[in-house]
C-alpha positions as CSV (number, residue, x, y, z in Angstrom):
1,M,73.1,-28.5,-80.6
2,N,75.3,-31.7,-80.4
3,P,73.2,-34.8,-81.0
4,P,72.7,-37.3,-78.1
5,D,73.8,-40.9,-78.1
6,F,70.2,-42.2,-78.3
7,T,68.0,-42.1,-81.4
8,L,64.2,-41.6,-82.0
9,D,63.9,-45.4,-82.7
10,K,65.6,-46.1,-79.3
11,I,63.1,-43.8,-77.6
12,K,60.1,-45.3,-79.5
13,F,60.9,-48.9,-79.0
14,A,62.0,-48.6,-75.4
15,T,59.0,-46.7,-74.2
16,D,55.4,-47.7,-73.6
17,G,53.0,-46.4,-76.3
18,S,50.9,-44.2,-74.0
19,T,53.9,-42.2,-72.7
20,F,55.3,-41.9,-76.1
21,E,52.1,-40.5,-77.6
22,K,51.7,-38.0,-74.7
23,A,55.3,-36.8,-75.1
24,I,54.8,-36.4,-78.9
25,G,51.8,-34.2,-78.0
26,L,53.9,-32.0,-75.8
27,Y,56.6,-31.7,-78.3
28,E,54.4,-30.9,-81.3
29,S,52.4,-28.3,-79.3
30,G,55.5,-26.4,-78.5
31,K,55.5,-27.2,-74.8
32,V,59.3,-27.8,-74.7
33,T,60.9,-24.4,-74.3
34,Q,64.1,-22.8,-73.1
35,V,66.2,-25.7,-74.2
36,E,69.8,-25.4,-73.2
37,E,72.8,-27.8,-73.8
38,G,75.2,-28.5,-71.0
39,I,78.1,-30.9,-70.7
40,R,76.6,-34.1,-72.2
41,S,73.2,-33.1,-71.0
42,Y,70.2,-30.9,-71.9
43,T,67.8,-28.9,-69.8
44,A,64.4,-27.3,-70.6
45,V,61.1,-26.0,-69.3
46,V,58.3,-28.3,-70.3
47,S,54.8,-27.0,-69.8
48,G,52.2,-29.3,-68.2
49,T,49.8,-28.4,-65.6
50,K,52.5,-25.9,-64.8
51,P,56.0,-25.3,-66.1
52,Y,58.4,-28.1,-65.1
53,R,62.2,-28.0,-65.0
54,V,63.5,-31.1,-66.9
55,S,66.9,-32.5,-67.7
56,V,68.1,-35.4,-69.8
57,E,71.6,-36.8,-70.1
58,A,73.0,-37.3,-73.6
59,R,74.2,-40.9,-73.0
60,N,70.8,-42.3,-72.1
61,F,67.3,-40.7,-72.4
62,R,66.3,-42.6,-69.2
63,Y,68.9,-40.7,-67.2
64,A,66.6,-37.8,-66.6
65,S,64.9,-35.7,-64.0
66,C,61.7,-33.6,-63.8
67,S,60.2,-31.4,-61.1
68,C,56.7,-32.9,-61.7
69,Y,55.1,-35.2,-59.2
70,L,56.2,-38.4,-61.1
71,G,59.7,-37.1,-61.6
72,K,60.1,-36.4,-57.9
73,N,59.1,-40.0,-57.2
74,D,61.7,-41.4,-59.5
75,T,59.2,-42.3,-62.2
76,Y,60.0,-41.6,-65.9
77,C,57.5,-39.1,-67.2
78,K,56.2,-37.6,-70.4
79,H,58.0,-34.3,-69.8
80,M,61.4,-36.1,-69.7
81,L,60.5,-37.9,-72.9
82,A,59.3,-34.8,-74.6
83,L,62.7,-33.2,-74.0
84,A,64.5,-36.3,-75.2
85,I,62.5,-36.2,-78.5
86,Y,63.3,-32.5,-78.8
87,V,67.1,-33.0,-78.6
88,V,66.9,-36.0,-81.1
89,Q,64.9,-34.0,-83.6
90,D,66.7,-30.7,-82.8
91,G,63.2,-29.1,-82.8
92,K,62.4,-30.3,-86.3
93,P,58.9,-31.7,-87.2
94,L,58.1,-35.4,-86.9
95,T,56.9,-37.5,-89.8
96,A,54.0,-39.9,-89.7
97,D,56.5,-42.8,-89.7
98,N,58.4,-41.2,-86.8
99,K,55.2,-41.3,-84.8
100,K,54.0,-44.7,-85.8
101,I,53.9,-47.1,-82.9
102,V,53.9,-50.8,-83.3
103,Q,54.1,-52.7,-80.0
104,N,52.4,-55.9,-81.1
105,P,53.1,-58.0,-84.2
106,V,50.2,-58.0,-86.7
107,C,49.6,-59.5,-90.1
108,S,50.2,-56.9,-92.8
109,G,47.5,-58.5,-95.0
110,K,49.7,-58.1,-98.1
111,L,50.6,-61.1,-100.2
112,G,54.1,-61.2,-101.7
113,T,57.7,-62.2,-101.1
114,L,60.8,-60.4,-100.2
115,S,63.6,-59.7,-102.7
116,D,67.0,-61.0,-101.9
117,N,68.1,-57.6,-100.6
118,E,64.9,-57.2,-98.6
119,L,65.4,-60.6,-97.1
120,I,68.9,-59.7,-96.0
121,T,67.7,-56.5,-94.5
122,V,64.9,-58.2,-92.5
123,K,67.3,-60.9,-91.2
124,Q,69.7,-58.2,-90.1
125,A,66.9,-56.4,-88.3
126,I,65.7,-59.6,-86.6
127,T,69.2,-60.4,-85.4
128,S,69.8,-56.9,-84.2
129,S,66.5,-57.0,-82.3
130,L,67.2,-60.4,-80.7
131,K,70.3,-58.9,-79.0
132,Y,67.9,-57.1,-76.6
133,I,66.4,-60.5,-75.6
134,K,69.4,-61.8,-73.7
135,A,70.3,-63.8,-70.6
136,Y,69.9,-62.2,-67.2
137,T,73.0,-62.3,-65.1
138,G,72.8,-59.0,-63.2
139,P,71.9,-58.2,-59.6
140,S,68.3,-57.6,-58.5
141,R,68.7,-53.8,-58.8
142,T,69.0,-54.1,-62.6
143,W,65.9,-56.3,-62.9
144,F,63.6,-53.5,-64.3
145,A,66.3,-52.4,-66.8
146,Y,66.5,-56.0,-67.9
147,Q,62.7,-56.2,-68.4
148,N,62.8,-53.0,-70.4
149,S,65.4,-54.6,-72.6
150,L,63.2,-57.6,-73.3
151,S,60.3,-55.3,-74.0
152,E,62.4,-53.2,-76.4
153,G,63.5,-56.4,-78.3
154,C,59.9,-57.6,-78.7
155,N,58.8,-54.1,-79.8
156,R,61.5,-53.9,-82.4
157,L,60.6,-57.4,-83.7
158,S,56.9,-56.4,-83.8
159,A,57.7,-53.5,-86.1
160,V,59.7,-55.8,-88.5
161,I,57.0,-58.5,-88.5
162,S,54.1,-56.1,-89.1
163,D,55.7,-55.0,-92.4
164,L,56.2,-58.5,-93.8
165,P,54.3,-59.6,-96.8
166,V,52.4,-62.9,-96.5
167,S,54.1,-65.9,-98.2
168,V,55.7,-69.3,-97.5
169,Q,59.1,-67.5,-97.6
170,T,58.1,-65.1,-94.8
171,S,56.3,-67.8,-92.8
172,G,59.6,-69.7,-92.8
173,L,61.3,-66.6,-91.5
174,L,58.9,-66.3,-88.6
175,V,59.1,-70.0,-87.8
176,Y,62.9,-69.6,-87.6
177,L,62.5,-66.6,-85.3
178,L,60.2,-68.5,-83.0
179,L,62.7,-71.4,-82.8
180,R,65.4,-68.9,-81.9
181,L,63.3,-67.3,-79.2
182,D,62.3,-70.7,-77.9
183,K,66.0,-71.7,-77.6
184,K,66.7,-68.4,-75.7
185,L,63.9,-69.3,-73.2
186,C,64.8,-73.0,-72.8
187,T,68.6,-72.9,-72.7
188,G,69.7,-69.3,-73.3
189,G,69.3,-68.0,-69.8
190,V,66.5,-65.5,-70.6
191,D,64.5,-64.8,-67.5
192,D,60.9,-64.4,-68.7
193,S,59.2,-64.6,-65.4
194,D,57.1,-61.6,-66.4
195,G,56.0,-63.5,-69.5
196,Q,56.9,-60.8,-72.0
197,V,58.8,-63.1,-74.5
198,G,56.3,-66.0,-74.1
199,G,53.4,-63.6,-74.8
200,F,55.2,-62.3,-77.8
201,I,55.7,-65.8,-79.1
202,E,52.0,-66.5,-78.9
203,E,51.3,-63.3,-80.8
204,V,53.7,-64.3,-83.6
205,V,51.9,-67.7,-83.7
206,D,48.6,-65.8,-84.2
207,V,50.2,-63.8,-87.0
208,L,51.2,-67.1,-88.7
209,L,47.7,-68.4,-88.4
210,E,46.5,-65.2,-90.1
211,F,49.1,-65.9,-92.8
212,T,47.6,-69.3,-93.5
213,K,44.1,-67.8,-94.0
214,L,45.4,-65.5,-96.7
215,D,47.8,-68.0,-98.3
216,P,47.1,-71.7,-97.3
217,S,50.5,-72.8,-98.7
218,C,52.1,-71.0,-95.7
219,V,51.5,-74.2,-93.7
220,N,54.4,-75.8,-95.6
221,A,56.7,-73.7,-93.5
222,F,55.5,-75.4,-90.3
223,D,57.1,-78.7,-91.3
224,K,60.2,-77.7,-89.3
225,L,58.1,-77.9,-86.1
226,K,57.3,-81.6,-86.4
227,N,58.6,-83.7,-83.6
228,R,60.0,-80.7,-81.7
229,E,59.6,-80.1,-78.1
230,T,59.2,-76.4,-77.3
231,C,59.1,-74.6,-73.9
232,F,55.3,-74.4,-73.6
233,G,53.8,-76.0,-76.7
234,W,53.3,-72.9,-78.7
235,E,53.8,-74.9,-81.9
236,K,50.6,-77.0,-81.5
237,P,48.1,-74.5,-83.1
238,L,50.4,-74.3,-86.1
239,L,50.8,-78.1,-86.5
240,K,47.0,-78.4,-86.4
241,T,46.8,-76.5,-89.6
242,F,48.4,-79.4,-91.6
């Protein structure tokens, strides 16, 4: 079977956790059957309450259809996602890391610093994730796709942040990330009327506050925030730790 254009990471970060977990359950219990490859597309029968006919396009896992109730009402469902997972994995088993979902940034609880190579890798991952948090210039019909992009960017950043060790070095990295996000909101044309990015910023601030409890010297990284005016004052809890 020829691989699709999307990857498992793309599926995982661009899907809500509940749907992803349900789709994993279908995939691992052998509910995806009769898989056939067409011209840049795949079809299958996915067993749910009854067998459903499902198709997914190779270019984008969201270009899909399903004969279930949700699918008939143009709602992306777990059956579509289960087939997308199948074609990415080519039927092979998933590892624990494949199935791990991180949709909110958390403190790892581990003290330590990143090596030079690790720091480069993390910075590249942050920059790559930030590309999903972009200005909105499209027509109203693309609004939901745009919101999905913001959500995917925040999910990707959450996974990066949650693996970071706690130190002044990594605190500085997160402060820099917050300032980049703030700039996107203030002058970068990001339309955050749903509050996804703003909420994510507040969660990163909470992670930094956890950092300071484990390593009080992390507050030194907050010096960059002095005398700065941010979009909604997210820096205030951090500056209070001085």
